[in-house]
N, C-alpha and C positions, 0 to 999 in steps of 0.2 A: 400559425400566425409566426410573426418574426422574432428575432434574435432580439431582447431589450436591456441585455447586461454589457455595459460600458462600450457605448458606439462610440464615444470620442472624449478628450480629455475632461471635456467639462462635465462628464455626468458620473465622474469619480466620487464627488463629495453627496451623490444623490442615493435613497435606497434602491435596491432593483430586485429583479428576478434573472435567476438564472434557469435556464430551463423553456422559455417561454416558444421555443422550438420542439421540434418531436424528440423524443430521448431513443434509446436503441432499443428495437424489435428481438558483555558481562560482569554482573557479578550480582547480590541480591540473597536470592533464596541459599535456604541451607539442604546439602543433600540426605537428609535423613530418613526418610523411609523408603526405600526404593521398592518399586512397583513388581519387577521378575525377569524371563528372555528368550526368544527364540526369533535368530536371525532368518528372513527372507533373502530370495533372490530378486534384483530388478526385474520389472517387467522389461520385455524386450523394444529398441529402440525404435520410435518415429521419428517420421519427418513429417516436419511442417511447413509452412508458406512465409512461414516468421523469416528467413534468412531472406525475404525482400529488404530488410532494414542494413543488410549487412552493407551496402554501399552509400549508406546515408552519412556515417560517419566519416568524413574526408581526414583521413589524419596520416600521417608517417611513421607513428610507432605504435604498435600494439596497445587496446585500451580494454579494461572492463568490458562487458559488454552490457551490462546494465545499467553502469555508471557513468562509461566513456573515458572514466579516469583512465590515466596512463599506468600500465603493466609493464615491469619493468621483464618478469619473463612471462612469453607469452604460454609456457606450459603450465602456468601456474592456476591458468584460469579454466583447464582442462578437468571440472569437478559437476557434478550436479547440484542445481540450486535447491537450496530448502527453502521451504513453508513453513511457517509455524501459525496457526491459528491462535488467537491470543486474544483474552478476555479484556474487555474496554466499557465493563460497567465499575461503577464507583468505586467498589469492595475489590477492584484487581489492581486499582492502582498502590505504589507504584510498580510500574512494568520490569522485568529484567530483559535485558538485550536489545531492547527496540530500536538503540541507535545504533547497531551496528548493520541492520537491515539498508539492502542497496533501493529498494523499495517498497512502501507499505501501502497498500488498498484498506480505505475504511468506507464501511459499505453498511444498510440496515440490516437487523435480526431483530427477532421481536422483542420488541422496545425499546432497545438502546441500539449502539454500535457495535462493529466487533471489526479484529483487523485482520488481513492476511498478511502477516511480514515476512518478505523474499531474502534469504540471505547468498550472497554468493563471493563477494569478493571478502566480506570479512566473516570467522566465525562468531557466534554466540556460545560460549559454555555451561552460560544459566538464560536460557529464554522461557518466558511465560507472563502469567501463569496462562496455560494452553487449554483450551479448550475445543468444543465440540464442531466436525464440519458442518456445511449447508448447503444444501441442493445449488447455490450459486456455486458453489469452489469449482468442478470439473470443467464451467465453459472459462471462468475468467482465467484458471491457470494452466491453461491446454497451451499456450503459448509459449511455455516455457521449457521447453523438450523433456518432456516426462519426468519433472521435479515429485522430488524426495518430502511427501507431506507427514507434517506432524499436528497429530490433531489427538483428542481424548473420546474420540467415540462418534454418536447422535443416533437417534430413534432407527426402528431398522430401515426404515423405507431409504434413507439418508447413507447408513452405512451398505445398502445393496447399490446406491448412486458410485460410492464412493470407491467399492470393487471392481464394478462395473467399468470407471474409468480407468481402475489400474489394470484389466482384462485388455481393455481398448490400445493401451500401451499411451495413454495420458498421464499418469501419474505413476510415482513408487508411493504404496503404502507405507509408513514410516508410522504407524499409530501406535497409540499405548498397548492397545490386543495383541499386535504383531509384534514389537521390540519392545517389551514392557521393563526390560534391563534398562531402556535410556531412560526412563521416567523415575520421577520420584515427588514426593510430596514436603512442601516446608511447614510442619506441624506447629510453628509461632502465626500461620495464616489458616485463614478459614476456609474449608472446602465447600465448594468444588473451584474457588479460588485461589489453591496456594499447589500445581499440580505445575512441573517443571522439565524441560528436557534439555540436551546440548544437542546444537546444530550440527557438529561433526561426528560425536555419536551416533545420531541420527542416521549420517550418512555413512559411515563407516558400515552401519548394523546391515544394510541393504544393498550395498553397491555404492561407488565413487560416483558410476554414472559420470554423462558426458555434458561441455557448458551450452548455456543456453544462448539463442540469438538474441541481439539486442529486441526490445520491447517499444522504444522510443528514438528518435534521430537526436543527436548530441551534435553542438560545434565543437571546433576544437576551443581547448582553453586560450582564453584570451582575445576570442573573438566581441566584436559588439553587440549592443543587443537587437534585438529581430526588431526588423519595420513594424511601425505601427503599436510599437509600446508603449504603455500610458504607465505614468508616475503610479505610483500607488503604495502607503505608505500600511496597509493593513486589510484584510477584509474578513468578515463573520461570516461562518456559514450555518444555518439553523437547518436541520436534521429532522425538526418537526418531534422527537423523542425526549422532550428533554434536555437533550444535550445541542451545544451550541459548540462551535469550534472558531479558533480565530488564526489567522497567522499575522503577523507584523514585522514586517521587514528588517532585519536587525544590521545596520549598516555594518557596526564593529566587529560582526562575525560574519559576514558575508552569506548569509540565509535566513530562513522565515521562521523567528521563534513560532514555535506552537501552546495555543493556550485552550481552555476546554472548562467552561462551567455545566456544571452538572449539579445533582440531590447534593451532594456531598462538599462540591467546590465552589463556594463562590468568586465572583471575577475578581479579588482579590487575593483570592489564593488558587487563582487557575492556572499557572505555570504548569506547564506537561513533562514532568521531570523521569529519568529513570528511576532504578533502586541504588544507581551512586550518584544519585542527585544530581545529573547532566538534564540540561533542558532540551528538549527532542528541539529540533534547527536544520530539516532539509534544508539542500541548494533549490530545489524546486520544488511546486506544489500544482498538480493539474486537479484540476474544479471540472469533472467531465459528467453531466447532468446524464442519466439516465431511468430509463421506467425499470419498474418495479412489479414485478405477475405474484405467483403463488407457487409456492412448493407443491408436487403433484403427490409428494407421499405425506404433507406437514400442512394444513389447510393453516396453519397458526403465521407461517413462516415465511417471510417476503423470499423471492428469489430473483437477484438481479439480473438484469437485460444486459449483458455487456456486449453482444455484436449490434452490430447495424449503425448508428450514427445519432449525433447530436451536438447539443450546445456545448462551449468547453472553455474554460479562462484558465490561461495559463500564468503562474507567478513566475519571474526569473530575476534576476538581480535587481530588487525592488520596484519594478516594473509588472502589469498585466498586459497580454497579449488577449483579445478575443477572439474567437473563431470555432471551428467543430470539431468533433471529432468523429472517426470512425474505423469500424474491424469490422470485416463481411465474414469471417468464419472465426470460429472458438480459437484456431490455429495460429491466426495471424496475430502481427503484431499492431501497436495501436497508432494511427496515423493522425497527426493533430496538421491542421491547417489553419492559418489566420485567417480573416472575413476579405484578404484578397486572391486566395489562393495559396498561397506560398505555407513550406512546411513551418511548423515550428520547432526550433530545436530548443534542446534543453541545455542548461550549462552542466558541463560534467559534474557530478558528486550524486548525491542521494536523493530521491523522489519519494515523497508523499502522493497519493493517488486519492482523492475526493470522492466518494462515490453517490451523490443525493439527488433524489428523487426528483423527477422534473416537474420544475413549479414550486421547488423549496428555498428561501429567502436567501440570497446568494447579496450581502452589502458593503459596498465599499465602506470603508474606517475612517473618518477624520483623520487629518493629524493628531489631534488631541487625544483623542479614544486612543489610537497605538500608542503614543507618549505615554499614557497611563498604564498600558500593559508592560509596554519597556518597565517599567520603574518600579513593575513585581516579578520580572522576568528571574530566572535562577541558571 
């Protein structure tokens, strides 16, 4: 079936579905309880086709590869990405370190969503709560040039998949079982929502690594909005798990305020803040409709299919651009194109990538509804 979300400006006030087309085929916690320590060596470097995006950001100054923001010292980016698997159950909030991430993926797990937070241009000396990996992770993270994975374990099948991904040179394992001295528990919170780590500590423990390739195309700072962009005050994404995620354009901050309603957080208490009290407000939001299969090692666990292609809605500068995403292989960057076939370039800054299942409701927000959420922002 054809795409149905935001075909034109008149559709912005209408209820719509993303994914009618086919999908893809610091601060906070106290370090009070050390978990213990054994450094390991990183896996060998591997080459991926992610370098295909190296020329998509036209700029005369060095930029951070994942944000497109100016970089004063080109050598400053020559370090590995750190990925932290972060709990997003209601008991896990507020999170620590999440505002320091360059990119955050949100995808379905069993009954809730979970984050894969990507750190490169900034460190988070406290990040978490850290939780387990999933079968979705090796493919999702394979285009980050052997990132350092911060995670708390998993069932034996998932552990085997992560170990296999390290053996294949796709990631570097810095899990709690590998470098336990880099993790601690905050006894003021209830387990398992109380395990934390440090991005710099995890990287040092397994080796500094090398810089990633760009994940997305970024425009130069100050460039105008993409062609085909439509004004949008906000959008609501229903993951179908009792989790509703809202993004509202915050013109004052120049970013998209995030809100989340769930079992413990009503509409009036849905501002999504970190342990320092700062509301999450990414520069860009990419809503990519994907298929979910079933993990081969755990029939209860959804497996995100993040290669292939599908419907996309990209939020930049208070506007929405409808189009599609594609990614032929796990090592490839994300390609975002508008309905005319032109590359969608993100604004330099942070990006949250929402990965709802094909057919999940993605509803444009009325100006009044968006204003109501801005009234409870923090």
